[in-house]
N, C-alpha and C positions, 0 to 999 in steps of 0.2 A: 596368493591372495594378499592384497595390499592391507597393511596394518590400519590405515586410515580410510579405507574404502567403504562404500555402502554395503558391499556384500558381507564383509565380516561383521558389521554392525547389525544387519538384519539377521544373520546367522546366530549371533550371540543372543539376540532378543528371542528368536524363535526357539532356541535351545531350552529356555527356561520352562515354558509350558510342556514341551515334549518330555523333559526329564520328570516333571511333576506327574504327568499322566502315567508314565511308565512306573513311577514309584507307587502310585495308587493301585495300579493293576497288579503289581507284583507283591504288594505288602503282605497279603495273607497267603500267598502261593509259594513262599520260599520253603524249600525242602530242608530236611535235616533236623537235628536236635535243637532244643530251645536256645542254647548258647549261640549256635550257628545262625539261627534266624534273627536273634537280637543283633548280632554283629552285622548281618546283611542289611537289616533295616537302618542301623546306624550309618552304614556306608551309603545307603541311598539318600538319607537326609543330608549327609555331608556333600554328596554329589549335587543335590538340588541347590544347596547353598552356594556351592562353588560356581554353578551355572549362573546364578543370580549375581554373584560378585563379578564374574567375568563380564556380564552385560554392562554393569555399572562402570567397570574399569575401561571398557572400550568406549563408552559414552564420555567419560572423563577425559580420556586421551584425545578423542576427537574434538571435544569442547576446548581444551586448553592447548592443544597442539604440542603435547609433551614429547612424544616420539613419532617421527615421521615414517620410519621404516622398521622392519624387524631387526636390522643390524643396529639401529639406534637403541632399540629396546634391550638387545643383548649386550650392549656395550662394545660392539665391534667397531673399532675405529679404522676400518679399511679405507676410508676416505679422509682420514685425519692422521698426519704423520709428523713427527718432529725429526727433522734431518739432523744427523750428527754433525754434518757440515754442509753448508749450502754455497751459493755463488760467492758469498763473502768470505768463505773459509771456515774457520772454527766458529762454534756457536758463540753468540754475543758480539762477534766482529761484524760491523755494518758492511753490507754489500755495496758494491759500486752503485752510486745513485743513478747511473745511466742504465743499469741492468734492466732488461725487459722481463716482464713476467709472462712466460709462455702459457697460452691457454687456447683450448678449442671449445667453443660454445655450441651446444647442441640443443635443439628445441625440445621442450617438454610440455607438460600439462598446462592448459590455459595460456599458451604462448610464452611461458617463462623459459628463458634460456639458462642452461646449466653447464658448469665446467668444474673441473678439479684442478686447482692451481697451487703452486708453491710460492710463498712469499720470499723474495730475495733477501729481505732483512730479518724477518722473524724465523725463517726456515720452517714455517708451518705449512703443511699441505692440507687443504680443506675444500669443501664444496662451496661454490659461490653461485647464487641464483640472481638473474637479472631480468627485470621486466621493463620493456620499452613502450612508451606511449604510442598510440596509433599514429600520431603525426611523424614519428621518427622515420618511417619509410615513405612518407609522402613527398613528391617532387618539390612542393613549395617549401619544405623544411630541410632540403638536402644540405644546406649550408648552415643550418642552425645547430648550436650546441645547447644541450639541455641541462638544467639543474639536476642535482642528484640527491637522493635521500637514502642513507644507509639504514637498513632495518635490522634490529637486534631482537631475538626472541628471549623468552624467559629461561629459567633453569629448573628442571630439565626442559629442553625444547630444541627445535630444529628450525633452520631457516625456511623450510617449506611451509611452516605454520603461518607465515605471513601471507602466503598466497593461497593457503588452504583454509584453515579455520578462521583466519582474520579477513581473508578476501580483499587484501589491499589493492591488488591489480584491478579487480572488477570494480571496486568502489571508486578508484581514481579514474578509470575509463568512463564510468557513468558521469562523474562530476565534471570531467573535461567536456564531454558531449553536451552537458547542460550549462557550460560556461560558469561552473562553480569552483573550478580548480584549473591550474595551469599544467601543461604537459611536463612531466618530470620522469626521470629514470629512477626506478626503484631497484636497489641492490641488497640482497640478503645473504651475508656470508655465514659460514659455520662459525659459531661463537664458542660453543662448548667443545673445545679442542682436546679435552682430556677424557672424553667419554663420560663415565659416571662420577668423575671427580671435577668439581667446579673450579675452573681456573681463575674466576673472579675478574675476567677481562683486564688483567694486570700483566705487566712484565715481571715475571717471577725471577728472582735471582737464581741462576743456574737451572732455570726451568722454562716453561712455555712463555713465549713473548707475545701474549694475546693482544695486548694493547698495540704493539707494533703491527701485528697482523691486521687489526681492525682499522687503525688510524693511518697507516702508511701503505702497507702492501695492497690491501683491497682497493683503496682509492687509486693507486697507481695502475692496478689491473684494469679498472673501469676506464680511466683516462686513455690508456693505451689502445683499448679495443672498441671504444664507443665515442660518439660525439658528445662528450661530457663537457660542461662549462668549466672554464678554468677559474681558479681562485676560490678561497673559502666562502666568499659572499654568496656563492651558488651551491653550497654543499650543506647538508644537514644530517643529523642522526636522529633516529626515532626508535623507541623500544617500549616494551611493556614488562612490568614486574622487574625481575632481575635485569632484563634487557633495557628497561628504563634507567635504572641505576648506571648501567654500562654506557648508555647513550650519553649521559651527562659526563661521566668519568672520561670516556674516550674523547669527547669534544674538548674537555679541559686540558687533556694531555696532548691534544693535537689541534690546538687553536689555529694553526696555520693551514689546516685542511678544512675545518668546519666552522660555520658561523651560527647555525640555528640548532636547537635541541628540542625534541618533544619527548616528554617523560609521561607515560601512561601508567599510573599507579606504581610509581617508583619509590625508592628509599635512598638515603644519603650515605649511610655507613656501610662498608663492605661486609658481606656475610660469609664469603668463601673462606674455609679454614686455612687454605694455602696462603691467604692474604692476612687474615686476622691473627695468625700465630706469630707474625712479625710486626710489633707495634709501629715501627717506622714505616713499613710498607703499608700497613693499614691506614696510617695517617696520611700518607702520600696518595692514597686512593679513596679518600673521603671527599666528595665534591663540595660539601658544605664547608669543611675546614679549608680546603684549597681556595675557595672563593673568599671566605672570611679573612684569611691570613695573607692573601696576595697583596703585595704592595701595588702592583699594577694588574688589574684584572684583564683577562683576554676579552676581545670584542665578540661576545656571545650574547644571543637572545634566547630566552627559554620559554617554552610553553609547558607549564607544569600542571598535570591533571590528576585528579583523585576523586574518590567517591566518599560521601559522608558515612556510608555504611561500611567503608573500609578506611576508617578515620585516620589511621597512621599515615596513609598516603597523602591525605590533605595536609596534615601537620608537616610532613617532610617537604611537600611542595611549597608551602608558605615559608618554611625555614630557608630553603634554597633561594627562593626569590628575594627574601629579606636580606640575604647576604650580598646581593648585587649592589654595587655602588651607583651604577647608572643603569637602571632596568630597561630604559628605552621602550621598545615594543614588546617586552616580555609580558606574559599573561598567565593568570591562574584560571584553570578550567575545572569546575566541580560539577558533579551530578549528585542528586539527592539519594538515589537508590541504586543498589547493586553492590555485590561484593568484589572479590578479587578474581575475576574470570573474564573469559573472552567476550561475553556479551557486553560487558561494561566497556572494554577496550574498543570493540567495534562501534559502540555508540559514540565514543569519543573521536573516532577516526575521521569523519567528515569535517569536523571543526579543525582538527589537526592539519588536514590536507589543505584546507582553505588558508589557514594561518601560514603554512609553509609556502604556499603559492605567493603570498605577499612578501615573505621574508627572503626567499632565495630565488624566486622567479621575477620579483618586482611587479607582480600583476595584482591589481585590486579587483577582487571578485565579489 
């Protein structure tokens, strides 16, 4: 049974009244001495509370897209591996720039393609999901190369949340059909490559090189296997929550790959303990400080979004935009109501996709 499927959600909801009815029926029918009956009743109360908590947890997981599968929940990194040595030799030694990333993409739910690939530079092995616009397979577009948006989830979270709880593929397909957005390739890589430990989307000294995985290896994989447009002008990153922070941080560290950034309820200072315990590493992975102190800022445009009921995100958005020397077409997107949740980010998504169509596809919609 799928962790994020309808069946589990319905089962968890239905379990609550069943447990409560059984508790009422059995309350005065428990056999044994008084102490045993009290213990039995206490156990039934705890069981009913556990059923209610389970239903809430399933709902929260489905809403936020925290864990996509049972293996994600249990911290099983069967699809995420740090190789002791990869195509480039020892860890930390760059691979041959011409090295190809071998991958076989298989179709999955909602037309999303899935593969497990190893990055030749980061030596990280992880899941990568790719959504192709309807035009990709049409004869009229067979020579067209499409702009690419790399999607990053929050922490904890999984790449599948972008096509499940967030519904990015369905939303973009609808907007393309209504001429409100341009055809774009969406790619969602595994970002939380250390399971239950947040890698902070940084290149950790003597550890996971997540920034290299997201900013170099995954784009190389997409360019090799799909008709992806060349050059940073046609590439963007977009994320929500921790993924929003990572979208900005990754683009800043890989400005030769990305041109546009969409941050949905993000923040500017790193929060991962593996990053913050090293002051120099934390400073080097703070997008605000990176922009503020850069002698020459990279050619990036930002769409920073936040909710006034999640006020820290609006403050962080304004601060990052304020650090731009030449904001150009960068924009601030705010909404009045809503907290730090998927409903807010889905409400922001149409505006974000329209803006991205203009910035990386050159289409005014």
